[in-house]
C-alpha positions in Angstrom: -8.7 -12.0 12.4 -12.0 -12.5 10.4 -13.0 -16.0 10.1 -12.4 -17.3 6.5 -13.7 -20.4 5.0 -12.4 -22.2 1.8 -15.1 -20.3 -0.3 -14.0 -16.8 1.2 -10.2 -17.7 0.3 -11.3 -18.9 -3.2 -13.2 -15.5 -3.8 -10.4 -13.2 -2.2 -7.7 -15.1 -4.6 -9.9 -14.5 -7.5 -10.4 -10.9 -6.7 -6.8 -10.3 -6.1 -6.1 -11.8 -9.6 -8.7 -9.6 -11.2 -10.6 -6.9 -9.2 -12.8 -6.4 -12.1 -14.0 -10.0 -12.1 -17.7 -10.2 -12.7 -20.1 -12.2 -10.2 -20.5 -14.8 -12.7 -16.7 -15.4 -12.9 -16.5 -15.3 -9.2 -19.5 -17.8 -8.9 -17.8 -20.2 -11.4 -14.6 -20.0 -9.4 -16.2 -20.5 -6.0 -18.6 -23.1 -6.9 -21.5 -20.9 -5.6 -24.6 -19.2 -7.6 -24.1 -15.9 -8.7 -26.3 -14.3 -6.0 -24.6 -16.3 -3.2 -21.1 -15.2 -4.5 -22.5 -11.6 -4.5 -23.7 -12.0 -1.1 -20.3 -13.4 0.1 -18.3 -10.5 -1.5 -20.7 -7.9 0.1 -20.1 -9.5 3.4 -16.5 -9.5 3.0 -16.5 -5.7 2.1 -19.0 -5.1 5.1 -16.6 -6.7 7.4 -13.5 -4.6 6.1 -11.7 -7.9 4.7 -12.1 -6.1 1.1 -11.1 -2.6 1.6 -11.1 -1.2 -1.9 -10.5 -1.8 -5.7 -7.4 -0.2 -7.2 -6.6 0.8 -11.0 -2.7 -0.1 -11.4 -0.9 2.6 -13.6 2.1 2.6 -15.5 4.3 5.0 -13.8 6.2 6.4 -17.0 2.8 7.0 -18.5 1.9 9.7 -15.7 5.3 11.3 -15.7 7.1 9.1 -12.9 10.6 8.5 -14.2 12.1 7.6 -10.8 11.2 6.0 -7.6 12.8 6.1 -4.4 12.9 5.1 -0.7 13.4 7.9 1.8 14.5 6.7 5.2 13.5 9.1 7.8 14.8 9.3 11.5 12.8 11.6 13.7 14.4 13.9 16.4 11.7 12.8 19.2 9.7 9.6 19.2 6.5 10.9 20.7 3.1 9.8 19.3 2.7 13.6 18.2 6.0 13.5 16.2 4.9 10.1 14.8 1.4 11.3 13.8 2.7 14.7 12.6 5.3 13.2 10.3 3.1 10.4 8.9 0.1 12.8 7.9 2.6 15.1 6.3 4.2 12.4 4.2 0.9 10.9 3.4 -0.1 14.7 2.0 2.5 14.7 -0.5 1.4 13.9 -4.1 4.7 12.0 -4.5 4.1 9.8 -1.6 3.3 6.2 -2.9 3.6 4.4 0.6 4.6 5.1 4.2 5.8 2.7 6.7 6.8 3.2 10.3 9.5 0.8 10.8 11.9 -0.6 13.8 15.6 0.1 13.7 17.8 3.0 13.2 15.4 5.0 11.2 11.8 5.5 11.9 9.8 5.7 8.6 10.2 4.5 5.1 8.5 6.4 2.6 8.3 5.2 -1.0 7.9 8.2 -3.8 7.5 8.6 -7.2 9.2 11.6 -9.1 10.0 13.0 -12.4 13.8 12.9 -12.2 16.7 13.2 -9.8 16.1 17.1 -9.6 12.6 16.6 -8.5 13.7 13.8 -5.8 16.6 16.5 -4.5 14.0 19.4 -4.3 11.3 17.1 -2.7 14.0 15.9 0.1 15.0 19.4 0.6 11.6 21.1 0.4 9.2 18.4 2.1 11.3 16.4 4.5 14.5 18.3 5.7 12.4 21.4 6.6 10.2 19.4 9.1 10.7 20.1 12.6 10.4 16.4 13.7 13.1 15.2 11.0 16.4 14.6 12.2 18.1 12.8 9.3 17.2 11.3 5.9 18.7 8.6 3.8 17.6 8.1 0.2 18.0 5.1 -2.2 17.0 5.3 -5.9 14.9 2.3 -6.9 16.2 0.6 -9.9 13.3 -2.0 -10.3 10.0 -2.2 -8.6 8.0 -5.2 -8.9 4.6 -5.3 -6.8 3.0 -8.8 -5.8 -0.5 -8.6 -7.0 -1.9 -10.3 -4.1 -1.7 -10.7 -0.2 -1.1 -14.2 1.3 -4.3 -15.2 3.0 -3.4 -16.8 6.3 -6.0 -18.4 8.6 -5.9 -19.5 12.0 -5.2 -23.1 10.8 -2.0 -21.9 9.2 -0.4 -20.6 12.5 
């Protein structure tokens, strides 16, 4: 865990609220000068605390009419099978997220597709044909709301 002080946490909260915040806005939020705020943000980037900046898209505007969660059970639990499946799932343009999970299923893959026909074709062509896949369960997502921030936990919070 990277040691974060109060100022780091203020800057991280501000950037999670608006990744396009200017250095001047970050300085005002944190009580630092613009150059000090800029230096802090650069330090957090170099340390890997800030890993990137994303643009949130409206799914319907880019042709995504349906989201689904595909639960995948592998035939074998070797590192090679896990790595192979993860790499394959991440290579698919429909994949939004991949999680290796505990329980009866091994992976949870969130996908965005045009419609139910596209989902069926994706499941049949991209998942059930894989040698490492034993079983699939698919759930259609009625609503997806993404939190816009990560909680920032410090050693003092534990």
